[in-house]
N, C-alpha and C positions, 0 to 999 in steps of 0.2 A: 560583501564577498568575504568568505573566510580565508584563513591563511593558506590552506591547502590549494584552494582554487587560484589564489594569487600566484603561488609557486608554479602551478601548472600553466597558467596563461603566460607567465614570464618566460618560461622555457619555450613554449610554442612560438611566441612572437620574437624572441631574441635569437634562439638557436635553430628555429624551424624543426624542432624534434620534440617528441613526447616520450618520457621514460616510463616504462611499465614494469611493475614488480608484483606479479599475481600468480597464484597456483604453481609456484616453483619456477616461473618463467621471468627472467630478468632481461629486458631488451630495451632498445630505443627505436621508435618508429618515426619516419619522416612526417612532417606536418607542413608541407609546402602548399599553402592555400591562403586565400584571403580570409581575414577574420572580421566578421561583422558582429558587433555587440550592442545590446540595448540595455539601458538602465532607467529605472523610474526614479523620479525625484523624491526626496524625503517628504512624507505627508501627502504624497499624491499630486502636488501642484508645484510647478517650478517657480522659485523666488528669484526674480530678475535683479534684486538688490544684492544678491550673492553671486559668487563665481560658480562655474560649472562644477568645480571640484567640491565646493561646499554643498552643492545641491544633491550630488549623487554619492558623496563619501567614497570616492576612489582615490588612490594614492597617485602622486605625480609620476612615478616611474611607469605605471600602467597607462595613464593618459598620454604620456609622451610617445608611446609606441604605436599609437593610432595616427595614420596619415591625416584623417579628416575627422573633425568633431562637429556634429550637427545637433542643434537644439530645436526640437519640434514642440511648439506651444499651440494650444487650442485657443485661437483667437477668434472673436466674433467678426465674421465678414459675410454679409448677405449674399454676395456673388458666389464666393467659394462654397458657402453652406448650401445654396440652391443647386450648384453643380454636383456636390457630393450627394445630396438627396436624390437628384435625378439619376445619378449613376447607380446608387443602391437599389432604387426602384426598378430600373431597367434590368439590373442583374437578376433580381428575383423573377421578373417577367420572363426573361430568357431561360431561366432554369425550369420553368413549368412547361411540360409537353403540350398542355392544352392551349398555351399561348403562342405556339410556334407560328401559326398563321398570322395572328395579329402582329407578332414581332417582325415577320418578314415584310408585312405591309408598311409598318412604321419605319423599318430600316431602309426601305426603298425611297422614302422621301427624305431629301437632304435637310439637315438641321443647321442652325447657325454655327454650331461648334465644328461640324464636318467641313465647312468651307475654309477653315484656317490653313489647311495644307493637305498634301497627299500622305496617307498613312501607309507605313511599310508592313506588309504581311509578316506574320510571326515566322513562317517558314523561311522567308528570305532573310529576315533579321538573324535567325539562328545560323544560316549559312554564312552571312557576312561576318558575324562574330567568330565563327569557327575558322574562316579563311584568314582573318586578321590575326588570330591567335597562333595559327600554324605557319604563316608565311611572312609576317611582318615583324621585324626586330629593329626598331629605330635606334640609331646610334647618336650619341652626343658628340657633336663637332664643335670645336672652339670658335669657328667663324660663323656659326649659324644662330647663335643667341648671345645675349649680352651678359658676359660673366661678371662684369663690374656691378651690374644691377643686382645680381643674386648675392654677391658679397655685401653690398650696401644694405640690402634688405635684411640679411641675417644679422648684421651688426645692430640695425635699428630695432629689430624684433627682440634681440637679447636685452637691449637697454629698456625698452618699454615693458617687457615681461617682468623685470625686476621692480619697476615703479608701480605697475598696476596690480601685481600680485596674482595674475591669472596662471594659466598653464605655463610652466617654465619652458623656454626654447633651448634646444640642444642641437648637437650636430646631426642627430637623426632626422631633424626637420629638413635639413638640406637634402638628405637622402630621400625623404618623402617628396620633396619638390622635384627631384629628378625622376622618381617613379611616376608621378602624376603627369609630368611633361612627356615622358615616353609613352604613357597610356593614351594621352591625347593625340600624339602623333600616330600611334598604332590604330586608333579609331579612324583616322583619315587615310590609313594605308600608306603611310610615308616611310621612307627608309632612313630618315634622319630627323632630329628634333629641330624645329624652327623657332624663331623668336615668338611667334604667336602661340605656339604650344607652351612655351615657358611663361608667357603672359597669362594664359588660361590657368596654369598651375599656380601661379602667384596669387591670382584673384581668389582661387579656392582656398589656398593656405591662409590668406589674410582674413577671409570671411570666417573660416574656422577659428582663427585666433580672436576675432571680434566677439563672436557669440559666446565664447567661453569666459568673457569678462563681465564685470558688473555693468548694469545698464547705465549707470552714471558716467562711466568713462568710455563707453562705446563710441559716442559721437566725436569726442576729442581724438580717439585713436583713428577713426576713419579719416578725419582731417589730416592727421599727422602722416598717414600712409597713402594719402591720395596721389602722391607723386609716383608711386609704384603701380598704380592702377591705370591702365590705358583707357582713356576716354574716347568713345567712338566718334563723338563730335569733333574732337581735336584731330583724329586721324582723317576724317572727311575733309576738314579744313585744309590740312596739309596736302592731301591728294588733289583737292580743287586748285590749290596754288600751283602744284606741279603741272596739272593739266592746262592751266591758264598760260603758263610759260611756254608749253609746247605749242599751243595754238597761236600765241603771240609770235613766236619764231616762224611758224608756218605761214602766217598771214604776211609777215614782212617778206618772206621768200617769194610768195605768190605775187605780191605787189611789184617787187623788183623785176620779176620775170615778165609781168604784163607790160611794164614800162619799157623794157628792152625790146619787146615785140611790137610796141606802139599800140597796145590794146587799151580800151577804156577800163578804168578802175571801178566798175560797177560792183554791186553786191554779189558775192559768190559764196559757194559752200566749201568750207574747209573740212579736210579729212585727215585724221591722225590714226595710224595703226594702233590697235590695242596693245601690241607687243612693246611699243615705246613707253607707254605709261606703266606697264608691268615691269619693265626694266628699271625705270626710275624708282618705282616703289620697292623693288628688291634691293636697291642700293641703300634704302633706309630700313631694310628688314621688315617690310610689309608685303605680305604674300597674297592675302585674300582680298580681292577688290570687289567681290560681288555685293557686299553691303553698300559700298559707295556708289557703284553703278546703278543700283536700284533705289538709291536714296532720293529724298525730295530736293536736297541741295544740288544734286547732279542735274535734275530736270529743270529746276528754277534758273540755273545758270545758262540754260539754252543748249545744253548738250544732248545728244541722242546716240544710242548705241545700236549699231547694226550687227547683230549676232551672227548672221550668215557670212558677211564679209570680214567680221572682226575688226571693225573700224569705229571710231567715234567722230561724229560730225557736229558742226556748228556753223551758223551763218557768220560771214565776215563782219567785223565791226568797223564803223566809220572812222576814218583817220582825222 
């Protein structure tokens, strides 16, 4: 990148404007848009023994202004290679008018890849994005996410960036973290940024920081910053513990109630409203329970979810 291009992109990303001086016209135009840039490594192949800055020969001030840095490497993987070849082949078949009949017949038969989930039509996706862009403006509230975690993350990133020699961490990375958390909340049509939005932004920022380092230090950095990454298994274990406490209290209440009425303490079915578990989870800033309710841990513990009545059931345990 020559010096003139560096000056232009600096102004566009820093001041969100572009100065023009041409044909007797001197003006400044607004440039409020997302900037997506691509760079090829020196020699045509990425050297993992060097940092991202050494591979693409871009200066630190420019790299710092990007919220996310991604390294795409062409790695040999039979599964992904087969999927890519099938996609390219089907794209060519769909573009040929003579193959429309065969394409319709083949598309009517479900494949193994189509069974993974329901795909959103492009028209609906455009409307969803447009609605979120025009109507959702998430706010950052002090009581909805962990501010101490963000501060501690910034301090640790500053220290490690000096030791490892990768992309320098500056205050603008905190601003990037806020922008990504707001974007994650906007994607879910929320009015405020929650703790899970901030956790998603932190994971993206850390992954961007890791891939910009030398391969020799990536593993040690991942271990050092593992405390900032939310492990889904740990969340499930905590939710299972909270749910067990709720059912334990419910079982004691039912047993005392049966003894007062002189009823036999046979096995019975315990029921807990889903709202009680959601309230306990919100106290620990966990908002999305769908992963836990559909997990193998939830089923193996003997719990069942009644979506119609919004209750969780489990047989009573012997005393």
